[in-house]
N, C-alpha and C positions, 0 to 999 in steps of 0.2 A: 425595762422599757427604754431607759435612757440610752443603753447601748444600741438598741435597735434603731432608735431615732437618729443617733449620731452617725450611722453608717449608711452608705449607698451601695447597692449592688452594681456591678459593672454594667448590667443591662440598663438600669436607670441612668447611669452615668453616660452611656453611649447615646441615649435619647436626648440628653441635655447638652451635648457638645455644642459649642458655639454660643454658650451662655444664654441659652433659650430654655424656657420652662415648658415647652410643648414638645411632645413626642412626634409631631408632624415633621420635624427636621431630621428624624432618624434616617441616615443614608442607607440605600440598598448596597449590599456587597458588590464590589467590582466583579464583572464576569471573569472567568478564568481565561487567560490569554493563551493563544496558540504559540508553540515554539517547538523546535527540534531538540529532543533530549540529547544531552552530550555525555551523560553517565547513566548507568543502569543500577537500579536499587532493587534489592531482594528482601522480601519479608521472611524472617526466620521462624517466628512463632507468635502465637497470640494466646492470651490467657484472660479469663474473666475473674476480676478481683474486687468487685463492688465499687459503686460509683457515688456521685454526690447528690443523686436524687433531684436534679434540676434546682439545686439551692444556689447556683451561681458561685460556687466555692472553687478556689484554686487549691485542690488537694495534691500538692506537689509530690512527685516521686522522690523517695530517698534512696541512697545507694552507698555501697562500698565497692570495692573492686570485683567482688564475686556475687553479690546479692542485690536484688531490687526489692525495695520495701514500699508498699502502698497501703492506703487506708481508704475506706468508704465512710460516708456520712453516718451510717448506722453502726459503726464501731468495729468492723472486721478489718484487722491488720494482717497483711500477707507478706511473707518473705519468699521470694521466688529466685531460683537459680538464674543468674544473668545469661548463662550460656544457652540453656535449653528451655527456660521458662517453667521448669518443674517446681512444684510447691515444696518448700523446705519445712515451713510451719505456718500456721495461722492462729490468730488469737481473737476471740470475740469479746470486745469490751462493752460493758453496759453503759454506753454513752453515745451521744451524738457528736461526731468529730467534725471540727470546722477548720483545722489547720492540717497541712501536709506533714510528711514524715521527715524529721531531722535526724541525721545519723552521725554518731561519733562516740568515742570512748566506750565502744561496745554497747551503746544505747541507741534505741529507736524511739524518738519522742514525738508525741502528738498532743493536740490540745482540744478540749471539748467545749461545748457551747455555754458552760457555766464557769469557765476559767480554770479548770483542772488541767495541769500538765501531767501526762502519764508517760513514764519511762519504762520501756520494755528491754529485756535482754535480747541482743541481736542474734544470739546463738539458738535460743529456744522459745522466745516470745513471752517468757514469764515477766510479770510486772515486778519491777525493781523498786519503784517508789511512785508516789503521786502527791502533787502539791497544788493547792489552789492559789493563784496569783492575783485574785481579786477582780479580774475582768477578762473578757474574751481576748484570745490571742489568735489572729488570723494569719500572721506571717510565720515563717519558719524560725525555730530557735537556733541559736549559735551554740556549738559545743566545742570546748577546747580548754586546755590548761586547767583541767579539773573543775570547770564550771559549766553551767548551762545558763544562757542569757535569753530572755524573752522581752518583747515590747508589746504591751497590750494596746487595745483600740483606744484607750484613754491617754496614750502616749506615756505611760509609766514603764520604766525599765525595772525588771526584777532579775537578780542574779542568784542562782541556786548552786548549792554544792552538788556536783555531778554524781557523787557516790550515794547520797541519801536524800537529795531534794530539799534540804534545809536552806532557808533564805540566808544569804550572806549580806546583801545590801540591796537597796532600791533607790530609784530616782523618780520623783513625781513630775511628770510633764504637764503641759497645759494645752491639750488638744482643742482645736476650734470646735464650735458647735456642730459643724457639718464636716465630715471627712469621707474619704473614699473607703470602700470596703476592700481592705487589703492591708498590707503592712510589709515594710522592707525587713530583711533579715539582718540582725546585728552582725558586725564583722569583728572577729578577734584577730589582732595583729600583735603577736608577742604578749606583752603585758598591758596592751592598750585595747580599747573597745571603741569602735566607730559605729554610730547609729544615725539613721535618717528619721526625721520626725514630721508629723502632719502639719506643723507650722512653717515648713519650708527650710528648717535649719538642720545642719549636720553638726553633730557633737562628738567629741572624743573624750573618753573617760579613762582613768586608771582602772584596769580590769579588776583588781583585787581590793582596792580601797574605795572605788566609786567616786573619786575626785574628778570634777569636771576640769579638763585640761584646756580645751578651746571649743568654741562654737563658731560656725560660719553661716551666714544667711545665704542660701542658694537661690531663693526666690521670695519676693515680697508680694503679699496679697494685693490684688488690684480689682477695682470695680465696686459697685454698690450692692450687688446681690450676693448671697452666700455662695451660690454655685460659681460665680465669677472669681471668688476669693480662695478657691481651692488651690493649694500649692503643695499638696502632700508629696512626701518622698515615699512612694510605695514600691518603687523599683530598688532592689538591693544595690548598695554601692559595690564597686569592684576596685580592687587595690593591687597595684603591681609596681615594683621597683621604686617604692617611696612616693607614689602618686595615687591619689584616691579620685575615682571618677564617679559622679553622682548626677542624677537627673530628677527633676520634679514634674508634677503635673502642672500645666499652665505656667511654666516658669522657664528654667534654664537647664542645660547640661553644662557641667563644670568639671574642670580638673584642678585639684588642690594638692599642695604638699601635705603628705600624710602626717608628718611630725608637727606641723605648725598651723595647718588650715589655710595657709596663704594661697590665694587663687592664682593659677597659672594661665588659664584661659577659660572662656565661657562662650556659649552659643545659645540663642533663644530656641527653646524646644519644649514640647509638652509630651510627657510619657508616663505611663503607669505600669509598664511591664518589666523591662530589665535591659541589661547591658551585657555585651560579650567583648572580650579582648583577644586580639591576635598579637603577634610580636610587634606590629607597627600600628595597627588600626584599632579603633573603637567602634563597635556596631550597636545600634539601638533601634528599637521599634517605637515610633511615636504614637500619639493618641489617634491619629487618622489611619494607622496601619501602614504608614510609610516607613521604609527602612533606610537608615543613614549609615554611611561609613565615614568616620572622622579620622584625621591624622592624630595620633596620640601626642605628637610633638607640639603642634600649634593649634589644633582644633579646626583646621580647614576641612571643608567637606570634600571627600574623595569621590563619592558617588551617592546618588539617591534613587531608590526604587519606589515608585508610586503605584504600581499596577496591582497591588493587593489592598488598595484603599477600601476601608470599611469592612474588611473581612475579619476584623477582631483577631489579629494574629498575636501569637505569643512573643515573648522575648526570643532573641536569636541564640542559637548555640552553634559551635564550630566543630567541624569534622574534616580533617585533612585540609584541602584547599577550598572547602565549601562552607556555606552558612545555611542553617536550616531553621525554618519557622513552621508552626502549625496554625490552623485557623478554625473558626467557629463552624465550618462545614465539614470538618474532619480530614482536611487535606494537609499533607506534608509538602512544603515547598523547599527545594534545594536551589541555592543561588551561588554564583561564583563570588568568592571573597574579593577578588581583584576588581571585578566590574559591576557586580550586582545583577548580572544577567541570569535568567532562569536556566537551569541545566537539567532538572528532573522534577517530577511531581508524582506523588502517590496518594491515593485516597485511603488513609489508614482506618477511617471509620465513617459511619453515617451520622455520628454524634459529634458535638463540639469537642474540641481539645482546648482546654483552658490552661492546664499546667504546662510549664515550659518543658520541652523534650530534654532528655538526659543523654549525654554521650559518655560511654565507657569504652576505651580503646578504639576499636574500629566500628562500633555499633551505636545506634541511636534508639532510644526507648521512648514510647509515647503512651499516654494514658488519656482515654476520653472520659466524658462525664458519665457515661453508662457503666464505667468500670472495666473497659477492655484495655488490656496492657499488651503492646506489641513491640517486637524488636525488628530492626532493619539494619542492613549493611550494604555497602557498595559492592557490586560485582566486579571483580578485577579481571 
């Protein structure tokens, strides 16, 4: 019961934006704007792989370069060929799954609603190991350097041996009474581990020893009501060329030196989805479904797109010269990275798309809440 009470669904969160406890302030999605398409998008294939049963879960797609891995709430895990969508294998787990698929070291890892992390062999779907981490895990696990790292809804970090699932070390966090329903994915950088927490802090650990190396406050709770004091880091940090970029809900977007945690620049922003990096810019979807492009160098705003407001769009992903987001009405929106202008739109589904699209080579893959997986590419 404690776990249920301490989490909010994204639906409830949307109703409470603006620090108000009434759903009367829930905004209607912005109408779709008219524009002249500048690129042509083609749907390649579509497969049914099992959905989230309207549980408001973000069952994120997992992938390697050849295979797409998906999971539904009722425990069916699918591996499909990324080129043609053909099923390679599927596995029926006797569990209710609440986290998406993390892939690495020939493992596909999911988490169930009682805290079990279940590792499957990516080649055949057989269960390799299972370990209970003591609490629910809603975010993706990190896999690398022989370990699996998860952060629970209680803000505890558990590091497991990737071969057998045995616990190597753990860190006990101190999650606030009220947190967002979600969780950022830990990031492994060499022998370091970077994790965002619900208290608005970013921490770096030694990956194998668990030693806390530094911590940085990204946002401080403000206001007298619990909903006003939410500063969760639910968007996964992104790291490039020695710089870590992180954003909080009702707080800030910030660039820090990865090795020291020293702040390079920051900007007031509220986000719970995610970030994307090009060679020069940083892209983020905020809590109002506005999309920003920031200069990586100094944090200046390059452009801002507000015409998807209240459409509950996903984190952005990049493909070629374009940026792609999906929304709660099943649309895929393609924008210019340079200007933020709309260049294409596709209705991928009649159901909501909550998990961030995935890009592999020249293709983008999307999964809706009803369990429909589809692949698209640009027509050259």
